[in-house]
C-alpha angles and dihedrals in degrees: 000000000000117000101215094186096055115113091238092055094045090052094051089048090050090052091049090050093051092052091045093056093051087049092050094047091054090046093051095048091051089050089053095048094048091051097041092103088076093057092044090054089056092048096048091045100242088122120040116244115238127193095245088064088070088077092046090058089042089053095045099048099035091065091044091056091044090055093045090052091053091050089053090051090051097045105038117103101180125072115276136170098277098179093055095045093047090049091054092045089051091047092049092047097048091046089060092050093050094042091051090059091043093056089054091045095054087055088055093049092051089050089055092045091242095294110178092225087067100029097055099054094041091051091047091051091048093049086053089052090053092047091054094045093047091051090052088055094063094043092069117101124187136169141180115260110203094196091059095031088223142095117267127199103229099173135038134140115238089191093054090050091055090049090053093049098046097039089053092049092048094047090050091052092053089052092050094049092046091049095048089049091052093049096046091051089055119092090215119101099174123150089260090052086056088047095052092047096045094043094049093056093044095050092050094048091050096046093043094053093044092050095044093065099059089041091053092047090046090054089051091051094201095165137324094268096047088050091067105020093101098037093088095046089052095052090044091055094045092051094049091048092049098046090046088054091051093050095045089053093048097046093045111123093202119087119228122212129191117199113224127206091259091062097247122132117225133184129234118211134009104304122135114183122153120211135184133215111191121196126189121197124182116217125216087238114109096215096080151299125299113220120199119193119192116197121192129180130194114225136193127286114304096027121100124215117286125202135198124190124209118191127195121189 
């Protein structure tokens, strides 16, 4: 049976952790490069910038800098301020975790048309997530070890890590259920309705499974390295899944409409597609035909349909 606390096993696990971090950094850089066209379309003005995209960029680049910080700690051979660097890494990594849930939460709020009965509980839960994540940032302790010429984490709370994992999984489950409930209550069954429904389920399954692995290893408490070896992969998978969902929703060509209780139809997203519904009615009057043309235009989120009527006798 493997002695997980033996120095030889911990050394092997540390070597595996180092190689895994380099592989994840390469994977994430490749992901950023292959999806850079969306960001370029925002910068060159071909796609309009919207305020929710602030969280998309925060999510995308916070994980990048967290991975970059880890690469620095694994590569540096001269003494550095390990505590400051690891605090930054923990903050950036936890920011990506919270922002991934936030991006999904904003979709749910849009589906429910910003109703306070949904918004307030979700915001309260999200603030609780931030509180837990920020507390885990200050709980990390790291120092420089001259004999090994590297930074070593000397203090971290396994209990706090478990709270982070299980709270995040529970919060994502609440978001999924709330989204599905809002979509099922809608009379719309458009292609984008199906996209929101399907993507919400897929995202939850991906993030749940990715967070379940580090949570399980942390509960087993095999050794300090094994407790965190899958934490970064879980954050990377969640970030990639969340950013892909944002891009898919933004680039979807099909408009989504949620019918409110007031009978209005509102759009979610950034789509702008005019459509025309001509109607021709023949009057009983012998002098001619009356033609009524009804023009309707879908506007951006928050604007209801407006109609103008032009009559020709």
